[in-house]
DOZAMI-132112 format. One record per residue (C-alpha): residue number from 1; residue in one letter; z negated, x, y negated. Coordinates in steps of 0.25 Angstrom, whole numbers, plus 5000, padded with zeros to 4 digits. Last residue first. Layout:
// residues N
<kese NUM; a; <Z; X; Y>>
...
This chain:
// residues 357
<kese 357; l; <4942; 4869; 5304>>
<kese 356; l; <4940; 4882; 5312>>
<kese 355; h; <4954; 4887; 5312>>
<kese 354; r; <4957; 4887; 5297>>
<kese 353; a; <4943; 4890; 5292>>
<kese 352; f; <4942; 4901; 5302>>
<kese 351; f; <4954; 4908; 5297>>
<kese 350; t; <4951; 4905; 5283>>
<kese 349; g; <4937; 4912; 5284>>
<kese 348; v; <4942; 4924; 5291>>
<kese 347; r; <4953; 4927; 5281>>
<kese 346; r; <4944; 4924; 5270>>
<kese 345; r; <4932; 4931; 5273>>
<kese 344; v; <4941; 4945; 5277>>
<kese 343; e; <4948; 4943; 5264>>
<kese 342; a; <4936; 4941; 5255>>
<kese 341; v; <4928; 4953; 5262>>
<kese 340; t; <4941; 4962; 5259>>
<kese 339; v; <4942; 4958; 5244>>
<kese 338; v; <4929; 4961; 5241>>
<kese 337; p; <4929; 4974; 5249>>
<kese 336; d; <4941; 4979; 5241>>
<kese 335; g; <4950; 4985; 5251>>
<kese 334; t; <4948; 5001; 5255>>
<kese 333; g; <4946; 4998; 5271>>
<kese 332; v; <4933; 4993; 5278>>
<kese 331; l; <4928; 5004; 5287>>
<kese 330; a; <4939; 5016; 5287>>
<kese 329; d; <4941; 5014; 5272>>
<kese 328; r; <4926; 5013; 5269>>
<kese 327; a; <4925; 5026; 5276>>
<kese 326; t; <4935; 5033; 5269>>
<kese 325; a; <4930; 5028; 5256>>
<kese 324; t; <4917; 5034; 5260>>
<kese 323; v; <4904; 5026; 5262>>
<kese 322; l; <4891; 5027; 5255>>
<kese 321; g; <4896; 5031; 5241>>
<kese 320; t; <4892; 5019; 5234>>
<kese 319; t; <4906; 5012; 5233>>
<kese 318; q; <4908; 5016; 5248>>
<kese 317; l; <4896; 5008; 5252>>
<kese 316; r; <4901; 4995; 5245>>
<kese 315; p; <4914; 4997; 5251>>
<kese 314; v; <4908; 4997; 5265>>
<kese 313; l; <4900; 4985; 5263>>
<kese 312; s; <4911; 4975; 5260>>
<kese 311; g; <4920; 4977; 5271>>
<kese 310; y; <4908; 4983; 5279>>
<kese 309; d; <4904; 4968; 5281>>
<kese 308; t; <4914; 4967; 5291>>
<kese 307; f; <4930; 4963; 5290>>
<kese 306; a; <4931; 4977; 5283>>
<kese 305; w; <4926; 4984; 5295>>
<kese 304; h; <4941; 4987; 5300>>
<kese 303; n; <4948; 4992; 5287>>
<kese 302; a; <4953; 4985; 5275>>
<kese 301; d; <4963; 4986; 5264>>
<kese 300; a; <4970; 4974; 5269>>
<kese 299; l; <4964; 4964; 5279>>
<kese 298; l; <4975; 4958; 5287>>
<kese 297; a; <4976; 4945; 5294>>
<kese 296; r; <4982; 4940; 5307>>
<kese 295; r; <4982; 4925; 5311>>
<kese 294; g; <4983; 4923; 5326>>
<kese 293; p; <4991; 4925; 5338>>
<kese 292; l; <4989; 4938; 5346>>
<kese 291; n; <5000; 4946; 5352>>
<kese 290; a; <4998; 4958; 5343>>
<kese 289; w; <4983; 4958; 5341>>
<kese 288; s; <4980; 4969; 5350>>
<kese 287; s; <4991; 4977; 5344>>
<kese 286; e; <4988; 4975; 5330>>
<kese 285; i; <4973; 4979; 5332>>
<kese 284; r; <4977; 4991; 5340>>
<kese 283; a; <4986; 4995; 5328>>
<kese 282; t; <4976; 4992; 5318>>
<kese 281; g; <4964; 5000; 5324>>
<kese 280; d; <4963; 5009; 5312>>
<kese 279; f; <4960; 4997; 5303>>
<kese 278; g; <4965; 4998; 5289>>
<kese 277; d; <4974; 4985; 5287>>
<kese 276; t; <4962; 4976; 5292>>
<kese 275; r; <4964; 4965; 5303>>
<kese 274; f; <4963; 4950; 5305>>
<kese 273; l; <4968; 4943; 5317>>
<kese 272; l; <4963; 4929; 5315>>
<kese 271; l; <4965; 4920; 5328>>
<kese 270; p; <4967; 4905; 5330>>
<kese 269; q; <4962; 4902; 5344>>
<kese 268; e; <4971; 4901; 5357>>
<kese 267; f; <4975; 4916; 5358>>
<kese 266; g; <4989; 4914; 5363>>
<kese 265; a; <4992; 4929; 5364>>
<kese 264; p; <4981; 4930; 5374>>
<kese 263; t; <4971; 4942; 5372>>
<kese 262; p; <4972; 4952; 5382>>
<kese 261; y; <4958; 4959; 5382>>
<kese 260; l; <4954; 4972; 5374>>
<kese 259; d; <4966; 4972; 5365>>
<kese 258; l; <4961; 4963; 5354>>
<kese 257; y; <4956; 4972; 5343>>
<kese 256; g; <4948; 4967; 5333>>
<kese 255; e; <4952; 4967; 5318>>
<kese 254; l; <4945; 4954; 5313>>
<kese 253; n; <4947; 4944; 5324>>
<kese 252; a; <4945; 4930; 5319>>
<kese 251; v; <4945; 4919; 5330>>
<kese 250; a; <4947; 4903; 5330>>
<kese 249; g; <4942; 4891; 5337>>
<kese 248; v; <4933; 4897; 5348>>
<kese 247; r; <4926; 4887; 5356>>
<kese 246; r; <4939; 4886; 5365>>
<kese 245; d; <4935; 4900; 5371>>
<kese 244; g; <4949; 4905; 5378>>
<kese 243; r; <4948; 4918; 5370>>
<kese 242; a; <4938; 4917; 5359>>
<kese 241; a; <4930; 4929; 5365>>
<kese 240; y; <4942; 4938; 5365>>
<kese 239; v; <4945; 4935; 5350>>
<kese 238; a; <4931; 4937; 5345>>
<kese 237; a; <4928; 4949; 5354>>
<kese 236; t; <4941; 4956; 5347>>
<kese 235; g; <4936; 4952; 5334>>
<kese 234; g; <4922; 4957; 5336>>
<kese 233; a; <4927; 4970; 5341>>
<kese 232; s; <4934; 4972; 5327>>
<kese 231; h; <4928; 4960; 5319>>
<kese 230; g; <4926; 4946; 5324>>
<kese 229; y; <4928; 4931; 5323>>
<kese 228; l; <4926; 4919; 5332>>
<kese 227; g; <4928; 4905; 5327>>
<kese 226; i; <4921; 4892; 5331>>
<kese 225; r; <4924; 4878; 5326>>
<kese 224; c; <4921; 4868; 5337>>
<kese 223; s; <4906; 4874; 5338>>
<kese 222; d; <4903; 4869; 5324>>
<kese 221; m; <4891; 4876; 5320>>
<kese 220; v; <4881; 4869; 5311>>
<kese 219; p; <4872; 4863; 5322>>
<kese 218; a; <4873; 4877; 5329>>
<kese 217; l; <4866; 4885; 5318>>
<kese 216; p; <4855; 4889; 5327>>
<kese 215; l; <4863; 4893; 5338>>
<kese 214; g; <4863; 4886; 5351>>
<kese 213; s; <4876; 4879; 5350>>
<kese 212; l; <4883; 4892; 5347>>
<kese 211; r; <4878; 4899; 5360>>
<kese 210; d; <4891; 4898; 5368>>
<kese 209; l; <4899; 4903; 5356>>
<kese 208; v; <4889; 4915; 5354>>
<kese 207; l; <4890; 4918; 5369>>
<kese 206; r; <4904; 4918; 5367>>
<kese 205; l; <4903; 4929; 5356>>
<kese 204; d; <4894; 4938; 5364>>
<kese 203; a; <4903; 4937; 5377>>
<kese 202; i; <4915; 4942; 5368>>
<kese 201; r; <4906; 4952; 5362>>
<kese 200; t; <4902; 4958; 5374>>
<kese 199; d; <4916; 4959; 5379>>
<kese 198; v; <4920; 4966; 5366>>
<kese 197; m; <4909; 4976; 5367>>
<kese 196; t; <4912; 4979; 5382>>
<kese 195; r; <4926; 4981; 5379>>
<kese 194; f; <4924; 4990; 5368>>
<kese 193; t; <4914; 4998; 5376>>
<kese 192; a; <4925; 4999; 5387>>
<kese 191; p; <4936; 5003; 5377>>
<kese 190; d; <4927; 5014; 5370>>
<kese 189; p; <4920; 5009; 5358>>
<kese 188; p; <4923; 5015; 5344>>
<kese 187; g; <4910; 5024; 5338>>
<kese 186; i; <4896; 5021; 5340>>
<kese 185; l; <4896; 5008; 5348>>
<kese 184; v; <4883; 5005; 5357>>
<kese 183; t; <4877; 4998; 5345>>
<kese 182; t; <4863; 4995; 5342>>
<kese 181; r; <4853; 4984; 5347>>
<kese 180; m; <4840; 4982; 5339>>
<kese 179; g; <4829; 4975; 5346>>
<kese 178; t; <4825; 4963; 5356>>
<kese 177; p; <4827; 4952; 5345>>
<kese 176; l; <4841; 4959; 5341>>
<kese 175; e; <4844; 4967; 5330>>
<kese 174; v; <4860; 4971; 5332>>
<kese 173; q; <4865; 4984; 5328>>
<kese 172; s; <4878; 4992; 5327>>
<kese 171; a; <4884; 4980; 5335>>
<kese 170; d; <4889; 4986; 5349>>
<kese 169; g; <4877; 4983; 5359>>
<kese 168; p; <4873; 4970; 5352>>
<kese 167; h; <4885; 4961; 5347>>
<kese 166; d; <4881; 4954; 5335>>
<kese 165; v; <4888; 4940; 5332>>
<kese 164; l; <4889; 4934; 5318>>
<kese 163; i; <4890; 4919; 5319>>
<kese 162; v; <4896; 4912; 5307>>
<kese 161; v; <4895; 4897; 5304>>
<kese 160; r; <4905; 4893; 5295>>
<kese 159; g; <4905; 4886; 5281>>
<kese 158; h; <4912; 4895; 5271>>
<kese 157; s; <4899; 4903; 5268>>
<kese 156; a; <4899; 4906; 5283>>
<kese 155; l; <4913; 4913; 5283>>
<kese 154; g; <4909; 4922; 5271>>
<kese 153; e; <4895; 4925; 5278>>
<kese 152; a; <4902; 4929; 5290>>
<kese 151; l; <4912; 4938; 5283>>
<kese 150; s; <4900; 4945; 5276>>
<kese 149; t; <4891; 4946; 5289>>
<kese 148; g; <4901; 4952; 5298>>
<kese 147; l; <4893; 4966; 5298>>
<kese 146; t; <4880; 4958; 5301>>
<kese 145; r; <4886; 4956; 5316>>
<kese 144; s; <4884; 4970; 5320>>
<kese 143; d; <4895; 4980; 5320>>
<kese 142; g; <4898; 4990; 5331>>
<kese 141; g; <4911; 4983; 5336>>
<kese 140; g; <4915; 4973; 5325>>
<kese 139; p; <4908; 4959; 5323>>
<kese 138; s; <4909; 4946; 5331>>
<kese 137; y; <4909; 4934; 5323>>
<kese 136; v; <4907; 4919; 5327>>
<kese 135; l; <4912; 4908; 5317>>
<kese 134; v; <4907; 4894; 5318>>
<kese 133; p; <4913; 4882; 5311>>
<kese 132; r; <4903; 4873; 5305>>
<kese 131; r; <4895; 4861; 5308>>
<kese 130; g; <4889; 4854; 5295>>
<kese 129; p; <4876; 4857; 5288>>
<kese 128; l; <4874; 4870; 5279>>
<kese 127; p; <4865; 4878; 5288>>
<kese 126; p; <4850; 4881; 5283>>
<kese 125; a; <4847; 4895; 5279>>
<kese 124; g; <4842; 4904; 5290>>
<kese 123; v; <4844; 4917; 5284>>
<kese 122; y; <4853; 4916; 5271>>
<kese 121; g; <4866; 4924; 5273>>
<kese 120; h; <4872; 4931; 5261>>
<kese 119; t; <4870; 4944; 5268>>
<kese 118; l; <4860; 4955; 5263>>
<kese 117; v; <4862; 4970; 5264>>
<kese 116; a; <4848; 4977; 5262>>
<kese 115; g; <4846; 4981; 5277>>
<kese 114; w; <4859; 4990; 5276>>
<kese 113; d; <4851; 4999; 5266>>
<kese 112; v; <4862; 5009; 5265>>
<kese 111; a; <4862; 5024; 5265>>
<kese 110; g; <4849; 5026; 5274>>
<kese 109; p; <4857; 5026; 5287>>
<kese 108; g; <4872; 5030; 5287>>
<kese 107; p; <4883; 5026; 5278>>
<kese 106; l; <4896; 5020; 5284>>
<kese 105; g; <4907; 5030; 5287>>
<kese 104; p; <4907; 5029; 5302>>
<kese 103; h; <4906; 5014; 5307>>
<kese 102; v; <4897; 5013; 5320>>
<kese 101; r; <4890; 5026; 5317>>
<kese 100; p; <4889; 5023; 5301>>
<kese 99; a; <4883; 5009; 5305>>
<kese 98; y; <4873; 5013; 5315>>
<kese 97; e; <4861; 5019; 5307>>
<kese 96; a; <4862; 5009; 5296>>
<kese 95; f; <4864; 4998; 5305>>
<kese 94; v; <4851; 5002; 5313>>
<kese 93; e; <4842; 5001; 5299>>
<kese 92; a; <4850; 4988; 5295>>
<kese 91; e; <4847; 4982; 5309>>
<kese 90; d; <4833; 4984; 5307>>
<kese 89; p; <4831; 4979; 5293>>
<kese 88; t; <4841; 4966; 5297>>
<kese 87; l; <4855; 4967; 5293>>
<kese 86; q; <4864; 4959; 5284>>
<kese 85; p; <4851; 4954; 5277>>
<kese 84; a; <4850; 4940; 5276>>
<kese 83; r; <4849; 4932; 5264>>
<kese 82; s; <4836; 4923; 5262>>
<kese 81; f; <4833; 4909; 5262>>
<kese 80; g; <4827; 4900; 5252>>
<kese 79; r; <4840; 4894; 5247>>
<kese 78; v; <4851; 4896; 5258>>
<kese 77; s; <4856; 4882; 5258>>
<kese 76; r; <4865; 4874; 5267>>
<kese 75; a; <4869; 4887; 5273>>
<kese 74; p; <4884; 4890; 5279>>
<kese 73; y; <4882; 4899; 5291>>
<kese 72; l; <4879; 4913; 5296>>
<kese 71; v; <4874; 4915; 5310>>
<kese 70; t; <4870; 4929; 5314>>
<kese 69; l; <4870; 4933; 5328>>
<kese 68; m; <4863; 4942; 5337>>
<kese 67; l; <4867; 4944; 5352>>
<kese 66; e; <4859; 4947; 5365>>
<kese 65; r; <4865; 4951; 5379>>
<kese 64; v; <4854; 4951; 5389>>
<kese 63; g; <4851; 4964; 5395>>
<kese 62; g; <4860; 4977; 5396>>
<kese 61; v; <4861; 4986; 5385>>
<kese 60; w; <4876; 4987; 5381>>
<kese 59; p; <4883; 4976; 5390>>
<kese 58; d; <4871; 4965; 5387>>
<kese 57; t; <4870; 4957; 5400>>
<kese 56; r; <4875; 4944; 5398>>
<kese 55; a; <4870; 4929; 5404>>
<kese 54; p; <4857; 4930; 5396>>
<kese 53; d; <4866; 4930; 5383>>
<kese 52; t; <4856; 4931; 5371>>
<kese 51; l; <4857; 4926; 5357>>
<kese 50; h; <4850; 4930; 5344>>
<kese 49; v; <4853; 4922; 5332>>
<kese 48; t; <4853; 4926; 5316>>
<kese 47; q; <4854; 4915; 5305>>
<kese 46; m; <4861; 4915; 5292>>
<kese 45; g; <4865; 4905; 5281>>
<kese 44; v; <4876; 4906; 5272>>
<kese 43; p; <4878; 4900; 5258>>
<kese 42; y; <4890; 4890; 5257>>
<kese 41; p; <4903; 4891; 5248>>
<kese 40; g; <4909; 4903; 5254>>
<kese 39; a; <4911; 4916; 5247>>
<kese 38; p; <4900; 4924; 5255>>
<kese 37; t; <4895; 4936; 5247>>
<kese 36; p; <4899; 4949; 5250>>
<kese 35; l; <4888; 4958; 5257>>
<kese 34; r; <4880; 4967; 5249>>
<kese 33; l; <4876; 4982; 5249>>
<kese 32; l; <4865; 4988; 5241>>
<kese 31; p; <4869; 5002; 5240>>
<kese 30; g; <4860; 5013; 5244>>
<kese 29; g; <4845; 5015; 5240>>
<kese 28; t; <4842; 5015; 5254>>
<kese 27; s; <4832; 5003; 5253>>
<kese 26; a; <4823; 5001; 5265>>
<kese 25; s; <4820; 4988; 5271>>
<kese 24; a; <4806; 4986; 5272>>
<kese 23; a; <4806; 4973; 5263>>
<kese 22; t; <4813; 4967; 5274>>
<kese 21; p; <4826; 4960; 5275>>
<kese 20; l; <4827; 4945; 5281>>
<kese 19; l; <4835; 4944; 5293>>
<kese 18; a; <4825; 4942; 5305>>
<kese 17; a; <4815; 4935; 5296>>
<kese 16; a; <4825; 4923; 5294>>
<kese 15; s; <4824; 4921; 5309>>
<kese 14; g; <4836; 4922; 5318>>
<kese 13; f; <4829; 4933; 5325>>
<kese 12; v; <4814; 4934; 5326>>
<kese 11; t; <4811; 4948; 5325>>
<kese 10; g; <4800; 4957; 5332>>
<kese 9; k; <4797; 4970; 5325>>
<kese 8; l; <4800; 4984; 5328>>
<kese 7; l; <4813; 4980; 5334>>
<kese 6; t; <4817; 4989; 5345>>
<kese 5; r; <4830; 4997; 5343>>
<kese 4; r; <4840; 4998; 5354>>
<kese 3; s; <4851; 5008; 5357>>
<kese 2; t; <4864; 5005; 5364>>
<kese 1; m; <4869; 5016; 5373>>
């Protein structure tokens, strides 16, 4: 059953105050973790958005379906604006509890001050003028949208608008205006749960596409240049959500299975199929991708979660003794994190640059 935590204080989402760290954040004495710096020419702005879908019932807890989004974009200027933490204080507290359950081998509560990890996105910074390609991201099962921050910042710093989508119910934690939602997934989902998860994500992604014109950054979004990308279950959902949707111009699947539904060999949009060489689900990946057209890419010396922020965070945790070498290998592989992060950014960025002109 999904648990909820009631927020102790009312929060206005989408405001700068919702993302700023507070003086009450406790220091653990653990390592100070940093996300890799975006390599593009533009500074990055950031806003959060809350969406509801009155037409759908949430499959996990009932009631109206709700989503949280983070929108990243090239900023005109970031002077006078503050960098956002990767997690709000309440999210950081819940993440510390759930992360080692979702991904065994990560340190437990109290070992890391997750609330002190800063993004390179500046809250509420004014966008750079001009209409820009839009990329919509769905994270892996059990992960929140925040774990896709590094890749999204890299893409935004090169001139795209990137929308990170949280899927309440399977994300480890999502802070909604009504409270904290935590994951129903502890351990691999059974087939029925996985199908519900992917179907819900497909509908979530289509809702975001339907609502683009009403988002705060709509004036700088080019609705004729839209791409979807996702990791693991998010990659699965991105491909299926794009089928038959002419709004979507290109799709990048970062190691997501494609055997849930038949996928036509004549998939219409350009497709990037990107996997690691260390994932224990490689045989299923290759089987489910076998008849699909698309560009294939391999991330060497890497494992499944190297596509996420864990790709840079887990090696740092290993150097400080909080993650074992075995756990690191199982999560992100043995490769140099600087090389791995750069390669993921390069491959995904180049793919969308080629197909969303």
